N, C-alpha and C positions, 0 to 999 in steps of 0.2 A: 504494500500500500504506500502511495506517495505521502511525503510528510505533510501534515496538516498545518493550517495557519495558526500562528500564536494569537489567540483571541484576547490575550491580556495586554498586548502591546499596541499602542496608538501614538507613534512618535510625532505625528503632525497631520495637518490637512494634506490632501493629495493635490498638488499644484504643479503642472508641467512635468508630470512623471517624477516628482520629487516629494519627499515628506517635508512640509514647512511647519516647524513648531510655532506655537503661540505662547505669549507670556502668561496668559491666563488659561486655565483648564477647568473643566467641570465634569460631572459624572451623572449618569442616570441611575435608577435603582431597579433591582429585580422585583417586579410587582407581586411575586409569590411570597417574598420574604421581607421586602422593604430594605434589603441590604444594598449598600452601595456597590455599583459595578465599577468599571475601569475609568480612569481619567481620559478625557478626549479634548481636543483643541477647541478653543473659542475664537472663531475668526473675527478679524477686525475689518474696517473699511479698506485698509491697505491690502489685506489678504484678498478681499473681493476684487479690488482694482487689478491686483497682480494676476489673479486667475482669469479675469475677463480679458486682460491684455494678451495673455498667452492663448486663450481660446480664439481670440480674434486673429492672431497671427497664424495659428494652426489651421483655421478655416480656409485660409488662402490656398493651402496645398491639399488639405483633406477633401475639400469640395470638388477637387479635380481628380481625385483617386477614382479609378473605374469601379463600377458597381461590383463586379466580380471580386475585386480585391477587398473592398469594404465588407462584402459578405463573408469572405474567407476569414477575416479578422474577427468578425462577430461570432463565427463558429468556433474559432480558437478561444475566444473569450468564454463561450459557453462550456467548452471542454475543460478550460482551466478552473472555472467555477465548480464543475462537477467533480474535479479532483479534490476540491476542498469542501465538498458539501457536508461532510460529517461535522466538521468544525462549525460551519455556518448554521447548520440546523440546531446544534447545541446553543450557539450564541443567540439565535433567534428566540429560542425558548427562554433564555436568561433575560433578554432585554424586553421582549414583547409579552411573554407569559403564556403564549398559546401552547397547547399540547404538542409533544414531540411528533406525533403522527401528522398533525396539521402542518407543522413546520416542514416535514418531509414532503407533504403535498405542495406547499408553497415553493419549495426548491424544484420539485418536478415541473410545476407549471412555468416557473421562471425560465428553466432551460428549454422547455417546449416553445415558449414565446420567443426567446432569442433565436432559436434555430428556425422558427417560422419566419421571423422578420428577415432573416438572411436570404429568403427566397422571394421576397416581395419587392419587386422593382417598380417604381413609379415611372411609367413610360409616357412618351409623347402621345397625344391623341389628335388625330386628324378630324377637324370639325366640319370642314367644307372643302370639296375638291372638284373643280370643274375645268373647262378649257382655259379659263382666264386666270384662275388663282387657286392656291391651296392655303388654307388657314389651319394652322397647327397650334394646339395648346401644349405648351412646354412647361415643365415644372423644375424649378431651380431651388436649391437649399436657401433657407432664410439667413443663416449666419450662426450667431451664438445663441444657444438656447439655455434656459434654466429650468430644471425639474425640481419642484418642491414636493417632497414625498411625505405621506402620512405615517402614523405610527402603527396602524393596524395590520398592514401588509407591506412592510418596508422593502422586502426583497423583490417581490413580484411587481409592485407598483413603482419601484425605483427602476428596475430593468425594463419595465414596460414603457418607460420614458426614454431610457438610454438607447434601446434598440431602434425605435423609429427615427430618433434624431440622427443617430450615426449612419444608419443605412441610407438615409436620404442626403447625406453629405454635410450635415451640420456638426458643430461641436457642442458639447453640453457640460454645464456645471450642475452637479446634483447637490441639493440641500436636504439632508435628512431631517426628520423631526427631532427636536431636542430630547424627546422621550426615548427615541430608538435610533441613535446615531451609529451603533456599532457595526451592524452588518453592512450598511452602505459604505462606511469607511473601508471596510475590508474588501468590498467589491471594487472600490477605487484602487486599493493596493494591488489586487489581482490584475486590474486593467493596466497598471503601470508596465507590466511585462508584455502587453499585447499591442496597445495602440500607440501611435506617435505622440510625442509630448503635446499637451494642451488640448487633445481631442476629448478626453474624459477626465474631469476633475471633480473632487468631492470636498465640500466645505461644511464643517460642523461648527455650530455656534449656538447662541442664545436666541431670545425672541426678537432681537434687533437685526438678525441676519437676513430675514425674509425681506423687509423693506429695503435693505441695502441692495439686494439683488433685483427686486421688482422695479426699483426706481433707477437702476443703473442705465445710463444712456447708450451703452455699447452692447447691451443684451437685446436681442431681436424678438425673442419669444419666451413666454413663461407658460409652462404647463403645471398646473396646480391640482392636487387632489386633497380634499379636506372638507370642512364644514361650509355650509352656505354663507354663514355670516363672515367667516374669514375670506371666503371667495369674493365677496363684495369688496372687501378691503384690498385684495390682490388686484381686482379689476380696476378699482379706483386708482391704485398706485401705478399700474401699467398704463393707464390712460395718459399719464403725464408725458410719456414719451411715445405714445401710440404703438406700444408693443403688440404683437400678435399674442393672443392668450387663449388657452384651452383650460376650462374649468370643469372638473369632475367633482361634484359636490354631494351633499347629503341626500338620503332618500327616506321614504316612509312607505315601503313597498306593501301593497295590498295583495293578498291571495284570496281568490273567490272560489269556494268549494261548492259545487253543484250537488244536487240531491242524489245523483246516480253513481257517485264514486264508489270504488271498492275501499272501504274505510281501513280494514287491516293492511291493505297493500300500500296505502299512501301515508299512513300515520308516521312511520319511522322517518321518511324523508321530510315531511312537514316539520316535525319536531326538531330534527337535526338542522334544518335550514332556518329555524327560528333562533336556536340557542348556540349554534356553532360559533367558536371564538368569543364566547360570552356575549353574543349578540352584537359584537363590534365589527360588523361588516355592513357597508352602506346598502348592499343589495340583498340582505336577508329579508325574510318575511317579518314585517313589523305589525301588520294588521291582518287578522284572519277572519274572513267573512264566510260563515257556514250556513247553508240552507236550513230553514227551520225544520224541514221534514226529517233531517238526520242530526240536528244540532245536539241533542242530549247524548245520543250514541257516540257521535264524533268526539264531543268534549270528554266523555268518560274514557274513550280509548286514548285520546291525546294525553290526558292526565296520567293514565296508567303507564304509558310508555315513558313520559317525562319524569316520573318518579324514579325511574331506573337510570337517569342521566347522572353521571358522576361529576362532581365539582372538586377541583384540587390543583396541586402543583403540576405543571406541564410535563415533568419527568416521571410522574406516577403513571401506572398502567391504567388503560381504559378511561382516561379523562376526556370529556367533551367540553366541559366548561372550565376554563382556567380563570385566572384573576382578571378583574377589570384592570386595564393597563396602567393607569396612573392615578394619582390622588385627586386631580381635578375631575376626571371622569367618574371616579368612584363617588365623589361627593354629589355629582349630578344624578347618578343612578340612585344613590341613597335617598336623595331628596324626592325622587319620583316614587320610590318605595314608601316614603313617609306619607304620600298622598293616599295610599290605599285605605288607611284607617280614617284619615280626615274626610275623604270623599265617600266613605262607605262603599267602596268597591267590593264586590264579592270575589274572593280568591278560589278559583277552581283548583289551583295548585298553589299552596302557600310558599312564597319565597322567603328567604332569610338572609339578612346581612350578617355574615359570620364575624362578629365583633371580637371574638377571642382568638381568631386566627392571626398569623403573622402578616399575611398578605391581604390584598384587596379582593376578598372572595365574597360573592353574592350568589346564592342558589337561584335556579329558575323559578319564575312565578307566572301563572296564567290567570288573567283577569276575566271573569265571566260576564260578558255582555254589558260593558260599561257604556255610558252615554257617548254619542258621537262627538260631543264637544269637550269631552274630558281630556286631560293632558296626555294620558296614556294612548289615546287615539290620535290626537292632533299633533303631537310632537314625536320626533324620532328619539327613542330612549337610548339607543346605543348601549344597551345592557340586556341581561337575560330576563326580560319581562315582556310578555306577549298578551295583547287583548284578543279575545275571541268573541266575535259579534254575530248576531243572528240576522238573516235576511230572508225575504220571501218573494219580492218582485225584482225581476231582472233589471229593468230600467233604473229602479231605485238603488240597487246595489252598485251599479256602474256609476251612478251619480255620486254615491257616498265614497266609492273608491277613488274617484277623481277629485273629490272635494279636499284638496290639499295643495300647498305651494310646491310640494315635492313631486317629482315625476321621473324617478330613476328606473325602477323596475316594477313589474306587476305580473300576476299569473292568474290563469283560469284552469280549474281542474274538473274534468267531466269525461265520461265515456262517449258522449255525443260530440264528436270532433267538429262537426259543422256549427253546432251551437257555440262551442267553446271558441272557435275562431271568430264567429260573429261578435261575441262579447269581447274577445281580446282586441279586436280592431277598434273598439270603442274606448280602450284604456289609454290615457295620456301618460306614456312613459317611454323612455329610450330603449328599453328592452322589455318585451312581453313574451312570456312562456306559456305553453299549453301543456298541462300535466307535468310540469317541472318548475324550477325556480333557480336563479343564480347560476345559469349556464353561461360561460364566457369562453371565448376563443381568440387567439391572436389575429385571425383573419376576419373577425366580425367587429364592426364598429361598436363602440361602447361609450355611453354618455347619457345625459338626461334631458328631460323637458323642464320648463319652468325654472324653479329655483334649484334644480338638481344639476344645473351646469350649462355650459356653452361650448359648442364644438364637440368633437369626438376623438377619443383615443382609439388606437388599433384599427385593423382593417385598412383597406386602401384609402378610405375616407380620412382615417386618422393620420396615415402617413402623409397624405397630401397637405394636411394642416401644418406640416413642417416645411412646406415649400411655398415659394412665390409662383403664381400662375401668370404666364405670359401668352398672349395671343399673337402668334407670329404669322403675319400676312405676307405671302409670296406671290407677286404678280408675274405671270409667265411670259407676257409679251415684253420684248425689249423696248426700252425707251428710245 
């Protein structure tokens, strides 16, 4: 087996294929134990300027590298990550809290995504061709990109920005979340041995690092994944220099269960897709609408299955629900749990804040048919708490499902595929599934409607967002 990364060593930010130390350092904590993790650099404005300067210089040559060569290096990067995946998976559990099995899945997906991006070439498109002229749409790289990565899926969502940026000929600076900087810094360290200097750089820092990047005049595009409220601030900041911006923001996904479903068959998937990663995935099921004809039976089966879901440290066996990732989110989820008694919500499954545990542990809760205007329905909890609601009229449940500022994902579950598709086409969301939820793929565009985002990641549509479009008119008659 190849030597693994030293996950305890963070000598500096990755700038121009060198470690650049900083005078100040900081650390995050293991959310399962609240114990301090390793010291990481805190970037300054000078570090940002230096990284952007090198990214700008590297762009001049990287943008001219043939697609086949960029693809080869992306594949080499994937292979190098795979060599070190055991260390990265362990590190992901330590910093993010997710169970080891889910960390393994995240690395699997990340490698699949990188390898898929290496095959996705954005080609010229002939728009008009006749005896007099040919009009071709050509796509050229934007320049220097900045990827702002969230704390819930730091590897996949980090590499999900790196791959499209680099394969389209851009350079990129990655900013990890202050809560989960470790894996992304290690990915930058691996990239030092693959890409030319300045092509891929990683800057770790505090809360002030984001604005330094989004306001920087020499960054051409920002791709941000995070909350809707922070996304508004990012967009406002990018507007100062008219940067291109892609925003993948929060969701409040509805799943509509029709009366004809096979309850025992779908319950495991429904429960898993509500509580996976402690509910800390933007595209999980957040609101569950169940037809009144099966409501009681469905609720009983969901509760029975969910009682068997284990909460605990990510390294323990058979864990589905790890800790809430950080103290700020933990307090938000605790506050929502405190509403249960205040608002007289009925708990079909009683959740518990494990106050005597070392970490930020909260067990799953299922709220039985709360009012549509209650916080648990109207807000994205980003924690292991799920409202289950009753419906009878198709038009009414579609209205209720769409009655939100969010529009990231939604699903319809039914044996009648024609009916399910008719309903699915009425849902306002960037991804809509029939008899499933939270399916994603590197070749499929991903993003939201309304306050769930602007633009798309992934797929050819996502890759084109890293490019300028030029309409090239060629008149065939000599002047």
